[in-house]
N, C-alpha and C positions, 0 to 999 in steps of 0.2 A: 747184734748189729744195730747201731743207733740210727735213728732217722735224721735226715738232714735238718729238719726243723722240729723243735720240741712239741709243737701242737699236732704233729703227724704221728706221734708215738701211739702205740696201741694202748687202749684203756684197759683197766682191770676187767676180767670177764665174769666176776662173781655177782655183778649187779647190772641189770639192764638200764636203770636210770643213770648209773655212773657212766655207762657207755655213751648215752645220748648227750649228757651234759658235761662230760669229763673235761674237754678242753677249756670250758668256760668256768667250771666250778673252782678250779685251783687258782685262777687269776684274781689278784687283789688290786684294788685301786691304790696307786702310790700317791702319797701326799708330799708336798714340798717340805723341805727341812725347816723352813721358817714358818710354816703353817699359814702361808698366805692364802691358800684356797679355802680355809675355814673362815667363815664370816660370823662375827658375834651379833647378837640381837641388837646391841646398841649401835652397831654400824649400819643399820638399815636406814638408808637415806634414799628415797625413791628418785629424787632428781639426780643424785650421783649415779644410781644404778642405770637410769635411762641414758645418761651421758656416757657411761662406761659401755653400755650395750651399743650405742651409736658409734662409739670409737671402734669397737670390735667389728661391727658390721662394715665400717669403712675400710678397716684393715683387710678383712676377708675379700671385699669387693676389689680392692687394689691388687690383692694376690691372685685372684681369679681372672682379673682383667675385664670384668663387666659388672654392671650395676645389679645389686640384689635388692629386691623389694620384699618387705615384710608387711603382711596384712594382720592387723590386730582385730580382736573381737569386741573392742570397746564400742565401735559404731553400732554393732548388732545388739549390744546390751542396752543401748539407749533407745532403740526403736521399740515401739510397743508391739507386743506379740499378737498376731491374729488368730492364734490357736486357742482353743478353749482351755480353761484352767484344768488342773488335774482333779479338782474336786467335782467338776461338772460330770454328771452321768448322762449318757445318751438315753433317749426314750426307746420303747420297744419298737416303734415304727422305723427307727434307724436301722435295725437289724433284719427287718422283713425283706423278703425277696420281691422286688418290684418286677412288673412285666418286662421292662427294658433290660433288667439284669438277667432274667431268665432267657430272653432272646439272645443276648450276648453269649451266655454260657452254651446254649444249644448250638448256635451258629459256629462257635469256635470248635466244639466237639465234632460237628459234622464236617467242618473243613479239614480237620485232621484225618478223619476216616476216608475222605475222598482220596487223599494221597496214599493212605495205607492200603486200601482195597485195590487201587489201580495197579499195584505191583504184582498181583496174582494173575496167573493165566489159567483159565478154565478150559480144559480139553475134554471132548467126549469121545 
């Protein structure tokens, strides 16, 4: 008996990986006959790509009926990072447990016990 849709057919039972990935493993991306989706390295024009992306975005926003906003990471790349560099090593004092850290650890642990122990009833 055939399934109504081809992706609902049973996968071969000889491999567990084929069972998991089977509906997606056999699908291949189809290319246009004229090869329009393949871009050559000589066709790389950033201004044209930006214009093409803007046109696609406008077409999708008209299709969906509302504005679509795209946030790029260019603004973040220009901002100086406040994080230390990867080459910077922290001193030993950074990893030592301070009294405030110890207090926070113990208070969190005791707060959890309060709720845990309150659920027991002791009868004599």
